[in-house]
C-alpha positions as CSV (number, residue, x, y, z in Angstrom):
1,M,53.2,-121.8,-57.3
2,K,52.6,-125.0,-56.2
3,Q,56.3,-125.0,-56.9
4,D,57.1,-122.3,-54.0
5,L,54.6,-124.1,-52.3
6,L,57.0,-127.5,-52.9
7,S,60.4,-125.7,-51.5
8,I,58.5,-124.6,-48.6
9,S,57.8,-127.8,-47.6
10,I,61.2,-129.2,-48.4
11,T,62.9,-126.9,-47.0
12,S,60.8,-126.8,-44.1
13,R,61.9,-130.8,-43.4
14,L,65.1,-130.3,-43.8
15,D,65.5,-127.6,-41.3
16,K,63.8,-129.9,-38.6
17,L,66.7,-132.4,-39.6
18,L,69.5,-129.7,-38.9
19,S,67.9,-129.1,-36.1
20,L,67.5,-132.7,-35.3
21,A,71.2,-132.8,-36.6
22,K,72.7,-130.4,-33.8
23,E,70.9,-131.9,-31.1
24,Q,72.3,-134.6,-31.0
25,G,75.6,-132.6,-31.6
26,L,76.2,-133.4,-35.1
27,S,77.1,-130.5,-37.0
28,Q,75.4,-129.9,-41.1
29,K,78.6,-131.3,-42.4
30,D,78.8,-133.9,-40.1
31,L,75.4,-135.0,-41.0
32,A,76.3,-134.8,-44.7
33,A,79.0,-137.0,-43.8
34,R,77.3,-139.7,-42.5
35,A,74.1,-139.7,-44.9
36,G,77.3,-139.8,-48.0
37,I,76.8,-136.5,-49.3
38,S,79.0,-133.2,-49.9
39,A,78.7,-131.0,-47.8
40,V,78.4,-128.7,-50.1
41,G,76.0,-130.0,-52.1
42,L,73.6,-130.3,-49.0
43,S,74.3,-126.4,-47.9
44,Q,73.7,-125.6,-52.2
45,A,70.3,-127.8,-51.7
46,K,69.8,-125.9,-48.5
47,S,70.1,-122.3,-49.8
48,R,67.9,-123.4,-53.4
49,G,65.4,-125.0,-50.9
50,D,65.0,-127.8,-53.4
51,L,66.4,-131.4,-52.8
52,R,65.8,-134.4,-54.0
53,V,63.8,-137.2,-52.3
54,S,66.3,-139.5,-51.9
55,T,68.6,-137.1,-50.6
56,L,66.2,-136.3,-48.4
57,E,65.4,-140.1,-46.9
58,A,69.8,-140.0,-46.6
59,L,69.8,-137.3,-44.0
60,A,66.6,-139.0,-42.2
61,N,68.1,-141.9,-42.0
62,A,71.5,-140.7,-40.9
63,L,68.7,-139.3,-38.0
64,D,67.2,-142.5,-37.4
65,M,64.5,-141.0,-38.6
66,T,61.9,-141.9,-40.9
67,I,59.9,-139.6,-43.6
68,D,56.0,-140.6,-43.7
69,F,53.1,-138.8,-45.1
70,V,50.6,-138.0,-42.7
71,P,47.2,-136.9,-44.5
72,R,46.4,-133.2,-43.1
73,H,43.2,-133.7,-42.5
74,S,43.9,-136.5,-40.1
75,R,46.2,-134.0,-38.1
76,Q,43.8,-131.3,-38.5
77,S,41.3,-133.8,-36.4
78,A,43.8,-134.6,-33.9
79,I,44.1,-130.9,-32.7
80,Q,40.6,-129.9,-32.8
81,S,39.9,-133.1,-30.9
82,I,43.1,-132.0,-28.1
83,R,41.9,-128.0,-28.2
84,G,38.4,-129.9,-27.6
85,G,39.0,-132.0,-24.6
86,R,38.8,-134.6,-26.8
87,F,41.4,-136.5,-27.7
88,L,41.3,-140.0,-25.4
89,R,38.1,-141.9,-23.9
90,L,39.0,-143.2,-20.7
91,G,35.3,-144.7,-21.1
92,E,32.0,-143.9,-22.6
93,E,31.1,-140.6,-20.4
94,E,34.6,-139.2,-18.8
95,Q,36.4,-137.4,-21.7
96,V,40.2,-136.2,-20.9
C-alpha cells in the first residue's frame, strides 16, 4: 500500500512538472531533452508512475524549479489559518 501512495505522489509531482512545462510552451519531449533524459524514458516513467528522484530533480531543474519537502501539518495549519482569517496579523488585535 505504501508503494501505491508513493506512486500517486510521484505521479502527481510529475504531472505538475509536465503542466508547468506546457505553460512555458514546452512539450514532454522538449522537457526531457532539457533535463538530459530520453523522451521514451520519461514516457515510460509516466506510464509506470515511478521514476528516480534524480530524474524528478533533473526535470524540475530544467524548469528552474526545486523539489522541497514541506511538513504536511504545517501546510494543513496554514490552510486552516487562511480559512479562519488568521493567516496574516497586521497588529495585535487586527486580523486579515
